[in-house]
C-alpha positions in Angstrom: 8.2 96.6 13.0 10.2 98.2 15.4 11.6 102.0 14.5 15.2 102.1 14.2 17.0 104.8 16.0 18.0 106.3 12.6 14.4 106.5 11.6 13.7 108.5 14.9 16.4 110.9 14.4 15.5 111.5 10.9 11.9 112.2 11.8 13.1 114.7 14.5 15.2 116.4 11.9 12.3 116.7 9.4 10.1 118.1 12.2 12.6 120.8 13.1 13.1 121.7 9.5 9.1 121.9 9.0 9.0 124.2 12.1 11.8 126.4 10.7 10.0 126.5 7.4 6.8 127.4 9.2 8.3 130.3 11.2 9.7 131.6 8.0 6.5 131.4 6.3 4.8 133.1 9.5 7.5 136.0 9.3 7.1 136.4 5.6 3.4 136.7 5.9 3.6 139.1 8.8 6.0 141.3 6.5 3.8 141.2 3.6 0.9 141.9 5.5 2.2 145.0 7.0 3.6 146.2 3.8 0.5 145.8 2.0 -2.0 146.9 4.7 -0.3 148.6 7.6 -3.7 149.5 9.1 -5.4 145.9 8.8 -6.9 144.6 11.8 -6.6 141.0 12.9 -5.3 138.4 15.5 -1.9 138.0 15.7 -0.9 134.5 14.7 0.6 132.6 17.5 2.7 129.2 17.2 3.3 126.6 19.8 6.3 124.1 19.8 5.2 120.4 20.2 7.3 117.4 20.9 7.1 115.3 17.7 7.3 112.1 20.0 4.0 113.3 21.6 2.0 113.6 18.3 -0.2 110.9 17.2 1.1 108.5 14.5 -1.1 110.3 11.8 0.4 113.6 12.7 3.9 112.0 12.8 3.2 110.6 9.2 2.0 114.1 8.2 5.3 115.8 9.5 7.4 113.1 7.8 5.8 113.9 4.5 7.5 116.6 2.5 5.2 119.7 2.2 4.5 121.1 -1.3 6.3 124.7 -2.0 3.9 127.5 -1.7 3.1 129.3 -4.7 4.8 132.8 -5.2 3.2 135.8 -3.9 1.2 137.8 -6.3 2.9 141.3 -7.3 2.1 144.0 -5.1 -0.7 146.5 -6.9 0.4 149.8 -7.4 -1.0 152.3 -4.8 -3.8 154.2 -5.9 -3.8 157.8 -4.9 -5.9 158.2 -1.8 -7.7 161.2 -0.8 -6.9 162.5 2.7 -10.6 162.3 3.8 -11.1 158.7 2.2 -11.0 155.8 4.6 -9.1 152.8 3.3 -11.4 149.8 3.1 -10.7 146.9 5.6 -8.3 144.4 4.1 -9.5 140.7 4.2 -7.6 138.5 6.6 -5.2 136.0 5.3 -6.6 132.6 4.8 -5.3 130.2 7.6 -2.8 127.8 6.0 -3.2 124.0 7.1 0.1 124.1 8.3 -0.5 127.1 10.6 -3.8 125.3 12.2 -2.8 124.9 16.0 -2.4 121.2 17.0 -3.8 120.6 20.6 -1.2 118.6 22.6 -2.2 115.3 23.8 -2.7 115.1 27.6 -0.4 112.1 27.9 1.7 110.4 25.6 0.2 107.5 23.5 1.0 104.2 24.7 3.1 102.4 22.0 1.5 99.2 21.1 4.0 96.4 21.1 4.5 94.9 17.8 4.9 91.0 17.7 8.2 89.6 17.3 9.1 88.0 14.0 8.7 84.4 14.6 10.8 81.9 12.8 8.4 80.0 10.7 10.7 77.2 10.3 11.2 76.7 14.0 7.4 77.1 14.3 6.8 74.4 11.7 9.4 72.3 13.3 7.8 72.5 16.7 4.4 71.7 15.2 5.8 68.5 13.4 7.4 67.3 16.6 4.1 67.9 18.4 2.2 66.0 15.9 4.9 63.2 15.8 4.6 62.8 19.7 0.7 62.6 19.5 1.0 60.1 16.7 3.5 58.1 18.9 1.4 58.5 22.0 -1.8 57.4 20.1 0.2 54.4 18.7 1.4 53.4 22.0 -2.2 53.6 23.4 -3.4 51.5 20.4 -0.6 48.9 21.0 -1.5 48.7 24.7 -5.1 48.2 23.9 -4.0 45.3 21.4 -1.9 43.6 24.1 -4.6 44.1 26.6 -7.2 42.3 24.1 -4.8 39.7 23.5 -4.1 39.1 27.2 -8.0 38.9 27.8 -8.1 36.4 24.9 -5.4 34.1 26.3 -7.0 34.3 29.8 -10.5 33.2 28.3 -8.9 30.5 26.3 -6.9 29.3 29.4 -10.1 29.4 31.5 -12.1 27.5 28.7 -9.1 24.8 28.7 -9.3 24.6 32.6 -13.1 24.0 32.3 -12.8 21.3 29.6 -10.0 19.6 31.6 -12.1 19.6 34.7 -15.2 18.2 32.8 -12.9 15.7 31.2 -11.7 14.5 34.6 -15.1 14.3 36.0 -16.2 12.4 33.1 -13.2 9.9 33.6 -14.0 9.6 37.2 -17.8 8.8 36.2 -16.3 6.3 33.8 -13.9 4.7 36.2 -16.9 4.5 38.8 -19.1 3.0 36.2 -16.3 0.4 35.2 -15.7 -0.5 38.9 -19.3 -0.9 39.4 -19.8 -3.2 36.3 -16.6 -5.4 37.4 -18.1 -5.7 40.9 -21.5 -6.8 39.4 -19.7 -9.2 37.0 -17.6 -10.7 39.8 -20.9 -11.1 41.9 -22.7 -12.6 39.0 -19.5 -15.0 38.2 -19.5 -16.1 42.0 -23.3 -16.6 42.0 -22.8 -18.8 38.7 -19.8 -20.6 40.3 -21.9 -21.3 43.4 -24.9 -22.4 41.1 -22.5 -24.9 39.2 -20.9 -26.2 42.2 -24.4 -27.1 43.7 -25.2 -28.9 40.3 -22.1 -30.6 40.4 -22.8 -32.0 43.8 -26.2 -33.0 42.6 -24.6 -34.6 39.3 -22.1 -36.5 41.4 -24.8 -37.6 43.7 -26.6 -38.9 40.7 -23.6 -40.4 39.1 -22.7 -42.2 42.3 -26.3 -43.9 42.4 -25.7 -45.5 38.9 -23.7 -48.2 37.8 -23.1 -46.7 34.1 -22.7 -43.2 33.3 -23.6 -42.6 29.3 -22.4 -39.2 28.8 -23.8 -37.2 27.3 -26.6 -39.6 26.3 -29.5 -41.0 28.5 -29.1 -43.8 31.0 -29.0 -47.2 29.5 -28.7 -46.0 26.0 -26.5 -47.3 23.3 -22.7 -46.3 24.5 -21.5 -46.3 20.9 -24.2 -43.8 19.9 -23.5 -41.8 22.9 -19.9 -41.7 22.2 -20.4 -40.5 18.5 -22.9 -38.0 20.0 -20.2 -36.6 22.4 -17.7 -36.3 19.5 -20.2 -34.5 17.0 -21.0 -32.0 20.0 -17.1 -31.6 20.2 -16.5 -31.2 16.6 -19.4 -28.6 16.2 -18.3 -26.3 19.1 -14.5 -26.7 18.3 -15.3 -25.8 14.5 -16.7 -22.4 15.6 -14.2 -21.8 18.3 -10.9 -19.5 18.2 -8.5 -20.5 21.0 -7.1 -17.7 23.0 -3.3 -17.4 23.4 -3.6 -18.1 27.1 -5.5 -21.5 26.8 -3.0 -24.2 26.1 -3.6 -27.0 23.5 -5.2 -29.9 25.0 -6.8 -28.3 28.2 -10.1 -29.6 29.3 -13.0 -27.7 30.6 -16.3 -29.2 31.9 -19.3 -27.3 30.7 -23.0 -27.8 31.0 -25.3 -26.9 28.1 -29.0 -26.8 28.5 -31.0 -27.3 25.2 -34.2 -28.0 23.6 -35.2 -30.8 21.3 -33.9 -30.0 17.9 -30.5 -28.6 19.4 -31.5 -24.9 20.2 -29.2 -23.8 23.1 -30.8 -22.3 26.2 -27.9 -21.8 28.5 -24.0 -22.5 28.8 -22.5 -23.0 32.3 -18.8 -23.9 33.4 -18.0 -26.2 36.2 -15.9 -24.6 38.9 -13.0 -26.8 38.1 -12.6 -25.3 34.7 -9.2 -23.7 34.5 -10.2 -21.3 31.7 -10.3 -17.5 32.6 -13.0 -15.4 31.8 -12.0 -14.8 28.3 -11.3 -18.4 27.6 -15.1 -19.1 29.1 -16.6 -16.5 27.1 -14.9 -17.7 23.6 -16.2 -21.3 24.6 -19.8 -19.9 25.1 -19.6 -17.8 22.0 -18.7 -20.9 20.1 -21.4 -23.0 21.4 -23.9 -20.2 20.6 -22.6 -20.2 17.1 -22.9 -23.9 16.7 -26.5 -24.1 17.3 -28.5 -25.8 16.4 -26.4 -28.6 18.0 -26.4 -32.0 16.5 -29.6 -33.7 17.0 -30.8 -35.8 14.0 -29.8 -39.5 14.2 -29.2 -38.9 18.1 -32.7 -38.8 19.4 -32.2 -41.9 21.6 -29.5 -40.6 23.4 -30.7 -36.9 23.5 -30.6 -35.1 26.9 -31.7 -31.9 27.9 -29.0 -31.2 30.1 -25.4 -32.2 28.5 -22.3 -32.7 30.8 -19.5 -32.1 28.0 -15.8 -32.3 28.8 -14.5 -29.6 26.2 -10.8 -30.1 25.0 -9.0 -27.1 23.6 -7.8 -27.9 19.8 -6.9 -26.0 16.9 -8.5 -26.2 13.7 
């Protein structure tokens, strides 16, 4: 703690009083020594004034303490008769009093050690709490930024995955479209070839029909016409029973078909004449009905059986 000005003045006053007391004691001792032993030999007592501020802290504390009072001097002994020729014994030198010990002055005043100022604990605690709060806020900000960065990275990765999946789907769609287009071209090519084959057969059939006077359809030439008519009706009935008419095929519309079969009614192939007005869906439905109707009627129609049938199929509802 810092020394107050009043404490310094008090220390100076006490030091002066102590010096005055020392001087009085010295004077009293000198007087007592002279009266008791006027011929005593000894060194004179010297005193030196020292500035109290130049003393060490221990000396200042010693000066600040109140000295204990000295005991009263013993009574003077009665002088004994001394013979004229007797030499008085030497008187013992007075023992030095601790207060009379000379104090060597310090060569330089001791540097005062600055005492730390009194720190406001509440203010220091508030500053520490504010620093901790700032550190926590900064740490929370860093953690939030890290979370946002991870979320952005996750979103970018998800977006990249979606783009890759979209590209893969587009490539697959392109492949499917290309495959569908290829199949369509092949189907059209096959349909065109079938039409060419059917047209060639139609020409051959027309040439064969023009060379005969009668045309028993679908029986063999020269067969029973009534049996051939019943055979044609049985074929029409068997195919129509297994056929579902598409909506785009009107009732009563006729389509000429060529059926290749084996004895017993097993169907080998179904072909359509180029003049058939049915579209691809209608033709496929008729072919499916022929396949479901096999074996075609055979028993009882052996005499009019023909491996290749020329049948005019008529659209009817059942």
